[in-house]
Backbone bond lengths (Angstrom), bond angles and torsions (degrees), N, CA, C in turn:
res aa  C-N    CA-C-N  psi(-1)  N-CA   C-N-CA  omega(-1)  CA-C   N-CA-C  phi
1 M - - - 1.461 - - 1.521 109.85 -
2 Q 1.309 115.60 142.77 1.456 121.31 171.82 1.526 108.26 -101.27
3 F 1.321 116.48 163.50 1.462 119.88 -171.70 1.528 112.04 -131.07
4 R 1.316 113.79 151.25 1.459 122.39 174.51 1.523 107.54 -134.91
5 R 1.327 116.33 -174.90 1.466 118.10 -174.11 1.526 112.04 -123.84
6 I 1.329 114.35 141.10 1.458 122.39 166.00 1.522 105.40 -119.61
7 G 1.321 116.31 112.73 1.460 118.93 -172.71 1.520 109.41 60.51
8 D 1.328 116.06 -126.32 1.461 120.34 179.14 1.523 112.08 -101.97
9 V 1.342 116.74 16.58 1.466 121.39 -177.18 1.527 109.78 -109.39
10 Q 1.311 116.06 131.04 1.461 121.85 175.19 1.520 109.15 -85.17
11 V 1.336 116.51 128.18 1.467 121.76 -179.98 1.525 109.46 -133.14
12 S 1.312 115.28 163.37 1.463 120.27 176.50 1.522 110.24 -61.01
13 A 1.333 115.80 146.66 1.465 120.56 -177.66 1.528 112.33 -68.38
14 I 1.329 116.97 -19.89 1.465 122.98 172.56 1.517 107.82 -117.66
15 G 1.330 116.60 129.60 1.455 120.60 176.61 1.519 110.78 -103.10
16 L 1.316 115.48 -178.87 1.463 122.91 176.42 1.518 109.06 -117.88
17 G 1.339 116.62 122.89 1.458 121.11 174.17 1.520 109.67 -90.00
18 G 1.313 116.95 124.11 1.463 120.58 -172.81 1.514 116.01 -86.49
19 M 1.333 118.50 -10.64 1.463 120.61 -171.12 1.533 114.70 -53.57
20 P 1.353 120.87 -45.06 1.474 119.32 -176.08 1.525 114.56 -60.56
21 M 1.330 116.48 -17.39 1.459 119.44 -178.81 1.521 113.07 -83.70
22 S 1.337 117.40 -1.55 1.464 118.87 -174.66 1.520 115.30 -134.79
23 I 1.330 118.93 -9.09 1.465 118.93 -178.41 1.523 110.09 -107.00
24 E 1.323 117.66 -156.62 1.458 122.33 -177.95 1.524 111.13 -53.72
25 G 1.329 115.71 135.07 1.453 121.04 179.46 1.515 114.38 78.37
26 R 1.317 116.69 12.98 1.462 119.11 -176.08 1.528 111.62 -66.13
27 P 1.342 116.41 150.23 1.462 120.41 179.92 1.521 110.83 -82.40
28 D 1.327 115.64 178.31 1.469 118.33 174.54 1.527 108.95 -70.50
29 E 1.312 115.71 162.41 1.464 121.24 -173.86 1.527 112.17 -60.38
30 A 1.323 117.47 -38.25 1.461 120.37 -177.67 1.524 111.21 -60.09
31 R 1.345 116.89 -42.54 1.461 118.89 179.89 1.519 111.14 -69.55
32 S 1.327 116.84 -36.24 1.463 119.43 178.20 1.521 111.01 -63.50
33 I 1.319 116.62 -44.84 1.462 119.64 179.25 1.524 110.34 -64.39
34 A 1.325 116.73 -38.82 1.469 120.33 176.57 1.521 110.52 -62.19
35 T 1.328 117.53 -35.94 1.457 121.80 178.47 1.526 110.88 -65.50
36 I 1.313 116.35 -45.28 1.469 120.61 179.04 1.523 110.23 -63.97
37 H 1.322 117.26 -42.30 1.462 120.49 178.36 1.529 111.22 -65.04
38 A 1.337 117.50 -37.23 1.467 120.38 177.14 1.521 110.65 -63.82
39 A 1.339 116.58 -37.88 1.459 120.30 177.02 1.526 110.43 -62.61
40 L 1.309 116.74 -45.78 1.461 120.41 179.37 1.519 111.04 -63.06
41 D 1.323 116.58 -41.35 1.469 120.56 177.70 1.529 111.40 -60.55
42 A 1.324 116.28 -33.24 1.466 121.25 -178.60 1.525 112.80 -82.01
43 G 1.322 116.87 -1.13 1.458 120.69 177.70 1.511 115.21 97.40
44 V 1.332 117.46 6.28 1.471 120.59 178.21 1.529 109.01 -70.42
45 T 1.324 116.23 127.09 1.472 120.48 179.93 1.527 112.11 -124.10
46 F 1.329 116.49 16.29 1.466 121.06 178.66 1.521 108.58 -133.85
47 I 1.319 116.42 119.87 1.467 122.43 -179.18 1.520 108.38 -124.03
48 D 1.326 116.23 129.08 1.467 121.26 -178.38 1.519 110.28 -109.85
49 T 1.329 115.97 133.37 1.452 122.11 -179.75 1.534 109.05 -141.86
50 A 1.325 116.85 -171.92 1.464 122.77 176.36 1.516 108.22 -164.68
51 D 1.322 116.28 153.38 1.466 118.62 178.59 1.531 111.32 -67.63
52 A 1.349 117.05 -20.18 1.466 120.79 -177.75 1.521 113.24 -86.11
53 Y 1.319 118.56 0.00 1.457 120.37 178.87 1.521 109.38 -83.17
54 H 1.320 114.49 85.98 1.469 122.85 -179.99 1.516 107.83 -161.86
55 L 1.320 115.85 171.98 1.465 121.12 179.33 1.515 113.21 -101.62
56 Y 1.327 116.29 -48.85 1.460 120.92 -168.75 1.527 111.43 -108.14
57 A 1.330 115.01 155.91 1.455 120.06 -174.78 1.527 113.14 -61.96
58 D 1.327 116.66 -25.81 1.468 119.82 -176.55 1.528 113.09 -94.07
59 E 1.334 117.73 13.10 1.473 119.40 -179.68 1.528 111.49 -131.32
60 V 1.324 116.41 38.63 1.459 120.87 176.28 1.529 108.83 -55.24
61 G 1.319 116.26 134.95 1.455 120.07 179.86 1.515 114.28 83.11
62 H 1.336 117.64 16.09 1.467 121.10 -179.19 1.532 111.60 -52.26
63 N 1.338 116.91 -45.21 1.459 120.02 -176.74 1.520 111.75 -70.78
64 E 1.320 117.65 -37.39 1.460 120.67 176.74 1.530 110.44 -60.30
65 T 1.328 115.87 -45.68 1.458 120.89 -179.76 1.525 110.69 -63.29
66 L 1.330 115.72 -41.37 1.463 121.17 179.37 1.529 110.82 -61.36
67 I 1.309 117.16 -45.73 1.460 120.92 -179.03 1.527 110.89 -65.20
68 A 1.325 116.70 -42.37 1.462 119.66 177.92 1.527 110.86 -60.46
69 K 1.331 116.77 -40.87 1.464 120.97 179.20 1.522 111.10 -65.44
70 A 1.336 117.08 -42.59 1.460 121.07 -179.65 1.528 111.27 -65.11
71 L 1.319 117.49 -41.22 1.456 120.23 179.08 1.524 110.94 -65.14
72 A 1.333 116.47 -40.04 1.463 120.36 179.71 1.526 111.95 -65.72
73 A 1.348 115.72 -30.13 1.461 120.24 -176.78 1.527 112.97 -89.05
74 Y 1.320 117.17 -7.55 1.465 120.47 -176.43 1.525 110.13 -73.01
75 G 1.292 117.02 138.57 1.461 120.15 -175.97 1.516 114.81 -76.52
76 G 1.324 118.01 -18.43 1.457 121.28 -176.73 1.519 113.23 -98.76
77 D 1.316 115.08 -173.08 1.462 122.74 -179.24 1.525 110.08 -78.53
78 T 1.299 117.57 124.67 1.467 121.80 178.67 1.528 111.89 -114.32
79 S 1.320 116.67 12.05 1.465 119.44 -176.04 1.526 112.14 -65.34
80 G 1.347 117.32 -22.46 1.451 120.20 179.85 1.503 114.68 -94.03
81 V 1.330 117.50 8.10 1.464 121.27 -178.72 1.531 109.68 -87.11
82 L 1.312 116.35 126.29 1.458 121.33 175.52 1.525 108.61 -95.68
83 V 1.327 116.35 119.35 1.457 121.45 175.41 1.527 107.63 -103.33
84 A 1.325 115.52 121.82 1.461 121.55 178.63 1.523 108.62 -107.32
85 T 1.326 116.21 135.02 1.460 118.81 175.60 1.520 109.17 -129.58
86 K 1.325 115.32 176.46 1.457 120.81 -173.53 1.529 110.23 -140.70
87 G 1.324 115.84 155.90 1.458 121.80 175.19 1.510 110.15 -141.48
88 G 1.331 116.92 155.53 1.456 121.79 178.20 1.509 114.30 115.14
89 H 1.361 116.37 -7.97 1.456 122.44 175.51 1.521 105.83 -116.52
90 L 1.327 118.00 138.92 1.461 121.38 -175.21 1.513 111.12 -131.47
91 R 1.342 115.77 154.66 1.465 122.29 174.14 1.528 107.84 -124.93
92 P 1.318 117.66 107.21 1.466 120.31 -177.87 1.524 114.16 -65.35
93 G 1.339 117.13 -15.35 1.457 119.64 178.92 1.511 113.90 109.66
94 D 1.342 116.79 -2.85 1.464 120.35 179.59 1.528 111.51 -103.84
95 G 1.331 116.48 13.93 1.450 120.99 -179.10 1.517 114.06 93.88
96 S 1.318 117.38 -10.22 1.470 120.67 -178.52 1.527 110.65 -89.83
97 W 1.334 114.71 167.47 1.461 122.32 175.30 1.523 108.03 -122.12
98 T 1.319 117.47 134.83 1.460 121.39 177.37 1.539 108.30 -126.18
99 R 1.329 116.21 178.34 1.461 120.39 -176.28 1.522 110.64 -132.50
100 N 1.316 115.02 147.70 1.464 121.22 172.33 1.521 107.35 -149.61
101 G 1.320 115.46 102.33 1.454 120.15 -178.81 1.511 113.65 -103.43
102 S 1.331 117.91 16.64 1.462 119.08 -179.82 1.533 109.68 -68.06
103 P 1.318 117.53 140.93 1.461 120.17 -178.78 1.526 113.29 -56.22
104 D 1.332 117.08 -41.71 1.466 119.28 -179.55 1.520 111.08 -61.85
105 Y 1.336 116.35 -42.21 1.456 119.05 179.74 1.520 110.92 -65.04
106 L 1.327 117.51 -45.40 1.460 120.93 -177.95 1.524 111.04 -60.74
107 K 1.325 116.85 -37.63 1.464 119.26 179.65 1.523 111.08 -69.57
108 R 1.326 116.84 -37.05 1.470 119.40 176.38 1.526 110.42 -68.00
109 A 1.322 115.96 -40.44 1.460 119.99 179.41 1.520 110.85 -62.99
110 C 1.309 117.28 -39.34 1.460 121.29 178.45 1.527 110.50 -63.46
111 E 1.304 117.12 -43.28 1.471 120.43 178.82 1.530 110.50 -59.96
112 A 1.333 116.11 -41.88 1.467 119.39 179.64 1.526 110.87 -66.58
113 S 1.331 117.15 -39.07 1.465 120.48 178.71 1.528 110.91 -65.71
114 L 1.318 117.10 -38.23 1.459 120.92 176.60 1.524 110.96 -55.96
115 K 1.313 116.09 -44.96 1.466 120.39 -178.79 1.519 111.20 -67.55
116 R 1.332 117.29 -43.42 1.464 119.39 -178.71 1.521 111.88 -65.68
117 L 1.320 116.66 -38.57 1.453 120.08 -179.84 1.520 112.37 -79.74
118 G 1.314 116.80 -15.43 1.459 121.21 177.43 1.515 113.50 68.25
119 V 1.334 116.70 39.64 1.464 120.95 -178.46 1.526 110.13 -126.51
120 D 1.324 115.32 160.63 1.460 120.59 177.37 1.525 111.69 -81.53
121 A 1.328 115.90 -28.15 1.466 121.19 178.42 1.525 107.98 -147.92
122 I 1.313 116.79 138.15 1.465 121.43 179.49 1.525 108.62 -78.21
123 G 1.333 116.22 131.82 1.457 120.60 -176.14 1.515 113.27 -60.34
124 L 1.330 116.78 -48.04 1.469 122.57 177.50 1.515 108.00 -142.07
125 Y 1.329 116.14 119.17 1.464 120.99 178.11 1.520 108.04 -113.70
126 Q 1.352 115.76 131.31 1.453 121.51 -173.94 1.527 111.25 -122.40
127 F 1.322 115.79 137.58 1.465 120.68 171.38 1.522 106.60 -73.91
128 H 1.344 116.83 116.84 1.456 122.01 -164.62 1.526 114.15 -69.73
129 R 1.297 117.40 -45.65 1.469 119.11 -177.48 1.527 109.40 -159.67
130 P 1.329 118.55 134.49 1.466 120.50 -179.53 1.525 112.22 -55.24
131 D 1.318 114.86 140.56 1.458 122.27 177.71 1.531 107.18 -106.73
132 P 1.340 118.44 112.83 1.471 119.82 -175.85 1.523 113.96 -62.63
133 S 1.335 116.88 -15.41 1.460 119.24 -179.55 1.529 113.07 -89.11
134 V 1.321 117.14 -2.84 1.470 121.49 -178.28 1.530 108.72 -129.35
135 P 1.334 118.80 129.44 1.471 119.63 176.75 1.528 110.52 -54.30
136 Y 1.322 115.39 134.29 1.470 120.25 -174.13 1.524 111.35 -58.09
137 E 1.315 116.96 -39.58 1.459 119.61 -177.61 1.529 111.90 -65.23
138 E 1.347 117.23 -27.50 1.460 119.43 177.06 1.526 111.09 -71.92
139 S 1.330 116.40 -40.48 1.462 119.78 177.87 1.524 110.48 -62.78
140 V 1.324 116.24 -48.97 1.466 119.71 -179.61 1.527 110.39 -66.78
141 G 1.315 116.85 -28.73 1.463 120.29 176.66 1.519 112.10 -59.56
142 A 1.339 116.51 -31.29 1.465 119.33 176.58 1.525 110.55 -64.50
143 L 1.343 117.02 -39.34 1.460 120.41 176.97 1.526 110.76 -65.42
144 R 1.333 116.22 -38.41 1.473 119.87 176.77 1.528 110.27 -59.55
145 D 1.325 115.95 -44.58 1.467 119.50 179.76 1.523 111.22 -63.59
146 M 1.344 116.67 -40.74 1.459 119.92 -179.71 1.522 111.54 -67.41
147 L 1.339 116.90 -34.27 1.460 120.75 174.08 1.529 109.85 -62.60
148 D 1.325 115.67 -48.69 1.461 120.44 -177.35 1.526 111.71 -63.29
149 E 1.330 116.26 -31.22 1.473 120.68 -179.09 1.527 112.53 -85.38
150 G 1.331 116.95 -7.16 1.454 119.82 -179.81 1.517 114.50 80.52
151 K 1.329 117.30 12.09 1.472 120.30 178.22 1.529 111.03 -74.44
152 I 1.318 115.62 -28.95 1.471 121.15 177.01 1.528 107.77 -130.56
153 R 1.335 115.80 149.32 1.463 119.81 -178.67 1.526 111.92 -91.17
154 M 1.334 115.98 -31.35 1.467 120.93 179.23 1.520 108.78 -143.43
155 A 1.344 115.33 157.14 1.462 120.85 -177.55 1.522 110.73 -126.71
156 G 1.333 115.49 141.08 1.455 121.90 176.92 1.513 110.71 -141.40
157 V 1.326 116.07 171.90 1.464 121.47 176.23 1.527 107.98 -128.71
158 S 1.316 114.76 159.48 1.461 121.35 -178.06 1.517 109.29 -134.65
159 N 1.337 115.68 148.02 1.465 121.41 178.15 1.525 111.66 56.92
160 A 1.327 115.21 44.34 1.464 121.40 -175.81 1.520 110.52 -111.85
161 N 1.332 115.87 148.69 1.465 120.52 175.27 1.533 109.29 -92.98
162 P 1.336 118.57 172.88 1.473 119.49 -176.63 1.526 114.17 -56.31
163 E 1.336 117.25 -41.41 1.459 119.29 -179.60 1.530 111.05 -63.45
164 Q 1.329 116.74 -39.93 1.464 120.40 178.93 1.526 111.51 -68.47
165 I 1.327 117.06 -35.88 1.460 120.52 177.19 1.532 110.08 -62.83
166 E 1.334 115.98 -46.62 1.467 120.04 178.92 1.524 110.65 -61.43
167 L 1.337 116.77 -43.22 1.455 121.16 -179.63 1.522 111.11 -65.08
168 A 1.329 116.33 -42.96 1.465 120.17 179.39 1.522 110.84 -60.64
169 N 1.315 116.86 -42.85 1.461 119.88 -179.92 1.525 110.83 -64.93
170 E 1.323 115.83 -35.47 1.469 119.84 177.67 1.522 110.80 -67.31
171 V 1.336 116.58 -47.56 1.468 120.67 -179.10 1.531 110.80 -61.61
172 L 1.322 115.36 -36.54 1.469 120.45 -178.39 1.519 112.80 -83.49
173 G 1.312 117.09 3.99 1.456 119.83 178.83 1.514 113.31 65.47
174 G 1.350 115.66 38.87 1.455 120.06 179.08 1.516 113.93 78.93
175 R 1.333 117.19 13.95 1.472 120.38 -175.89 1.521 113.83 -102.74
176 L 1.325 118.53 11.15 1.461 120.09 175.42 1.527 108.61 -68.30
177 V 1.340 117.10 126.28 1.470 119.58 -176.01 1.518 113.21 -109.91
178 S 1.345 118.63 -15.81 1.469 118.38 -174.92 1.518 111.66 -157.26
179 V 1.331 113.43 155.03 1.468 122.82 172.84 1.520 106.64 -131.46
180 Q 1.324 116.63 125.93 1.461 121.23 178.80 1.528 108.80 -112.42
181 N 1.329 115.82 107.30 1.462 121.73 -179.74 1.517 110.21 -127.48
182 Q 1.311 115.83 158.63 1.459 119.24 173.94 1.526 108.91 -68.57
183 F 1.324 115.43 132.89 1.455 120.72 177.23 1.523 108.29 -158.74
184 S 1.313 116.49 129.01 1.460 121.10 -176.67 1.527 108.41 -165.10
185 P 1.339 118.25 173.56 1.462 119.16 175.55 1.527 113.13 -57.29
186 R 1.327 116.90 -31.41 1.458 120.16 -179.66 1.526 111.86 -86.55
187 F 1.330 117.05 -24.01 1.466 121.25 -175.29 1.521 107.91 -124.09
188 R 1.322 115.66 95.10 1.463 121.02 -172.75 1.531 113.15 -106.11
189 S 1.318 117.99 3.81 1.463 119.05 -171.45 1.525 113.72 -72.97
190 S 1.322 118.28 -5.68 1.464 119.96 177.03 1.526 112.79 -92.01
191 E 1.329 117.73 14.26 1.463 120.43 175.94 1.536 111.88 -55.21
192 P 1.356 120.01 -43.45 1.466 118.78 179.45 1.525 112.98 -61.13
193 E 1.337 116.57 -37.71 1.463 120.08 178.95 1.531 110.71 -67.37
194 L 1.335 116.24 -39.99 1.463 120.71 177.26 1.530 110.05 -61.03
195 E 1.325 116.57 -45.66 1.461 120.68 -179.30 1.527 111.55 -64.65
196 L 1.337 116.59 -36.85 1.467 119.67 178.25 1.524 110.05 -66.61
197 C 1.327 117.17 -43.44 1.463 120.04 178.33 1.523 110.46 -60.71
198 D 1.315 116.76 -38.29 1.457 120.66 178.48 1.526 110.29 -62.23
199 R 1.331 116.31 -42.71 1.471 119.82 179.24 1.524 111.82 -66.92
200 L 1.345 115.95 -37.68 1.463 120.24 -178.52 1.525 112.58 -80.23
201 G 1.342 116.26 -14.58 1.459 119.97 -178.77 1.507 113.54 74.90
202 I 1.345 116.63 31.39 1.466 120.12 178.19 1.525 109.45 -116.18
203 A 1.314 115.73 159.13 1.460 121.48 -174.71 1.526 111.04 -70.74
204 F 1.329 115.42 138.19 1.465 122.06 172.19 1.518 106.62 -111.93
205 L 1.336 116.01 120.79 1.463 122.56 -172.72 1.533 109.52 -112.39
206 P 1.338 118.12 95.18 1.471 119.29 -179.80 1.522 111.66 -68.74
207 W 1.344 116.05 123.68 1.466 118.04 171.76 1.530 108.80 -97.76
208 S 1.322 114.60 152.16 1.465 121.88 -171.82 1.531 110.81 51.85
209 P 1.350 117.43 48.95 1.467 119.50 -174.01 1.521 114.33 -67.70
210 L 1.320 117.92 -18.03 1.459 120.34 -177.34 1.525 112.78 -96.01
211 G 1.327 117.24 13.31 1.454 120.79 178.03 1.518 111.35 -59.07
212 G 1.321 116.38 124.58 1.454 120.96 -177.92 1.508 113.44 95.94
213 I 1.358 116.35 -6.21 1.459 120.78 177.90 1.517 107.40 -113.23
214 S 1.307 116.15 104.25 1.466 121.85 -174.03 1.511 110.96 -103.67
215 R 1.324 116.50 140.80 1.460 120.11 176.28 1.532 110.73 -66.42
216 A 1.308 116.31 -27.62 1.462 119.41 178.86 1.529 111.72 -86.47
217 G 1.343 116.46 -15.59 1.465 120.16 176.76 1.515 114.22 74.18
218 E 1.338 117.71 26.19 1.458 117.84 -174.88 1.518 113.41 -94.12
219 L 1.324 118.17 8.61 1.452 119.89 -174.52 1.528 113.43 -96.05
220 G 1.309 116.22 13.65 1.452 121.36 167.24 1.508 115.08 64.31
221 D 1.340 116.58 -126.56 1.448 122.35 -168.60 1.528 113.13 -61.37
222 V 1.338 117.75 -32.24 1.459 119.63 -179.99 1.523 110.34 -69.01
223 H 1.307 116.30 -42.03 1.464 121.54 -174.67 1.527 112.44 -76.70
224 E 1.312 117.40 -37.00 1.468 121.85 -165.85 1.532 114.99 -57.71
225 P 1.337 120.87 -45.90 1.472 119.00 179.46 1.529 112.47 -61.85
226 F 1.325 116.81 -37.33 1.467 120.14 179.68 1.527 110.51 -69.45
227 A 1.335 116.34 -37.66 1.457 119.89 177.53 1.524 110.85 -65.47
228 R 1.322 117.45 -36.84 1.466 121.59 -179.45 1.532 110.63 -66.00
229 V 1.336 116.69 -45.03 1.464 120.09 178.15 1.528 110.34 -66.74
230 A 1.327 116.10 -38.35 1.468 119.90 179.15 1.519 111.09 -60.60
231 A 1.325 117.03 -42.67 1.460 120.90 -179.80 1.530 110.83 -62.12
232 A 1.321 116.68 -36.42 1.466 120.26 -179.73 1.521 111.96 -67.37
233 H 1.333 116.30 -29.73 1.465 120.47 -178.28 1.532 112.47 -99.49
234 G 1.314 117.43 -8.48 1.455 119.68 -177.51 1.508 113.80 70.47
235 V 1.335 117.44 34.47 1.462 122.66 179.40 1.525 108.85 -129.37
236 S 1.309 116.79 179.78 1.462 120.73 179.57 1.527 111.03 -81.95
237 P 1.341 117.97 154.09 1.475 120.11 173.38 1.521 112.26 -59.12
238 Q 1.333 116.44 -29.37 1.463 119.70 178.85 1.532 111.02 -64.10
239 Q 1.334 116.26 -41.04 1.462 119.16 176.75 1.524 111.16 -62.97
240 V 1.302 116.38 -40.60 1.471 120.58 178.83 1.528 109.87 -62.17
241 C 1.305 116.50 -43.17 1.462 120.90 -179.93 1.527 111.17 -59.64
242 L 1.321 116.83 -47.06 1.462 120.57 -178.63 1.526 111.21 -68.49
243 A 1.337 117.44 -38.34 1.462 120.54 177.60 1.528 110.92 -64.60
244 W 1.328 116.35 -37.74 1.473 121.82 176.17 1.535 109.90 -60.48
245 M 1.328 116.85 -43.08 1.466 120.34 178.79 1.522 111.37 -66.00
246 L 1.330 116.20 -45.22 1.466 119.84 -178.85 1.519 111.33 -59.62
247 A 1.333 116.70 -32.17 1.463 120.82 -178.81 1.521 112.90 -74.44
248 K 1.323 116.98 -15.38 1.464 119.76 -177.01 1.529 112.34 -69.73
249 S 1.321 116.35 -36.14 1.461 120.28 -177.15 1.515 109.17 -166.95
250 E 1.329 115.67 147.49 1.460 119.62 176.69 1.528 111.46 -68.99
251 H 1.320 116.75 -10.15 1.466 120.88 -179.01 1.529 113.06 -94.03
252 V 1.323 117.81 -4.04 1.462 121.60 -179.04 1.528 109.72 -83.95
253 I 1.332 116.36 128.00 1.466 122.96 176.75 1.527 106.68 -132.40
254 P 1.327 118.71 93.84 1.469 120.71 -179.10 1.534 111.03 -66.34
255 I 1.323 115.67 147.90 1.466 120.61 178.31 1.535 109.07 -126.55
256 P 1.334 117.23 73.06 1.467 119.39 -179.96 1.523 111.39 -63.13
257 G 1.317 115.56 132.86 1.454 119.91 175.06 1.516 110.05 -73.62
258 S 1.307 116.48 146.00 1.455 119.99 -179.81 1.512 109.66 -151.35
259 S 1.338 115.43 149.77 1.464 120.39 173.48 1.524 110.76 -135.06
260 R 1.337 116.23 14.17 1.470 122.17 177.96 1.521 109.52 -135.54
261 P 1.315 117.98 137.95 1.468 119.98 178.92 1.522 113.01 -55.72
262 E 1.345 117.43 -40.09 1.458 119.41 -174.91 1.527 112.18 -67.51
263 T 1.335 117.95 -30.81 1.467 118.63 -178.33 1.521 111.68 -75.54
264 I 1.324 118.58 -37.79 1.465 118.94 178.62 1.527 110.15 -72.68
265 R 1.320 118.39 -31.90 1.475 119.48 174.70 1.533 110.05 -62.46
266 D 1.334 115.84 -43.41 1.457 120.15 179.76 1.525 110.53 -63.67
267 S 1.330 117.09 -43.23 1.466 120.60 179.84 1.523 111.37 -63.34
268 A 1.326 116.91 -43.11 1.467 120.61 -177.59 1.520 111.50 -62.12
269 A 1.335 116.68 -30.61 1.465 120.68 -179.06 1.519 112.82 -70.23
270 A 1.332 118.12 -9.74 1.472 120.70 -178.91 1.519 112.18 -63.15
271 V 1.328 117.78 -21.62 1.470 119.42 -178.98 1.529 111.43 -65.67
272 D 1.330 117.37 -20.48 1.462 120.93 -178.34 1.529 113.20 -91.17
273 L 1.324 117.18 -4.12 1.461 121.06 -176.62 1.526 109.93 -93.42
274 V 1.322 115.88 119.70 1.460 121.50 178.15 1.525 108.62 -107.89
275 L 1.316 116.20 119.97 1.459 121.61 -179.58 1.527 110.05 -96.24
276 T 1.319 116.08 146.87 1.462 120.59 179.85 1.535 109.94 -76.00
277 P 1.323 117.40 159.46 1.466 119.48 175.95 1.527 112.38 -56.01
278 E 1.331 116.92 -35.49 1.459 120.51 179.66 1.529 110.78 -67.76
279 E 1.338 116.63 -40.57 1.464 120.14 178.02 1.526 110.78 -65.63
280 L 1.320 116.87 -42.51 1.463 120.03 179.84 1.524 110.75 -63.66
281 A 1.319 117.07 -39.84 1.462 120.89 178.86 1.523 110.46 -64.53
282 A 1.326 116.50 -40.48 1.465 119.81 179.83 1.527 111.13 -66.10
283 L 1.316 116.86 -38.15 1.465 120.22 179.78 1.516 111.00 -71.66
284 D 1.332 116.41 -37.10 1.463 118.83 175.81 1.523 111.25 -62.14
């Protein structure tokens, strides 16, 4: 495994996104735990979750609880694993997603996440999604307070635009360490946010990084260039996609979601794939 940095913490260059293990289509618990253990075996030391990764209204924090259980059951040392969670996005249980960015709510959500994860301080806590009914600086101010109180060790934001990233860093007194936005071959509109993170020297965490890269190859023009490069290297298009992202900046740490041991093993192997300048240009 190769490593990059989030704040002052060294983490694997590929992380594990936990969402698929807790929402629609989720596998049984045994397979999810096997997936997390496979990630750890492959050298993954960064796991991303959120309190909103669940199906039903009475199981808030399902994914956080699952990850805590998997880490406790792992036979090896997990002291170097950074678990990042998020607050401010909610699932009422009817399949919809809602938002609550009020400072009081975020602080309560953080306390609940602390208990589910079984830690004294959350390694990385992220404001999940801007709430249009609450001034952004007030929401991020809650993270600043939690940092100052020692409830969280690092703070990040998710689904933020460049202006919000700049504002968050200002509110946090220069302590913003990460931005988690959607970015993939099919979804390229977060390029400005990636470039800003590169300039600021903070981690950019692409969620759903494999969007447009299908194992069945039915997505046409988006998939085809990655499949062509993959065939030349004898690897999967998914590995090519992640290697392409890693080459964009030393601050990029993709977090592919997975619910099968074999898929996270394949994703983790992307750190060993070196693409030529010509291949990177073609994929861009």
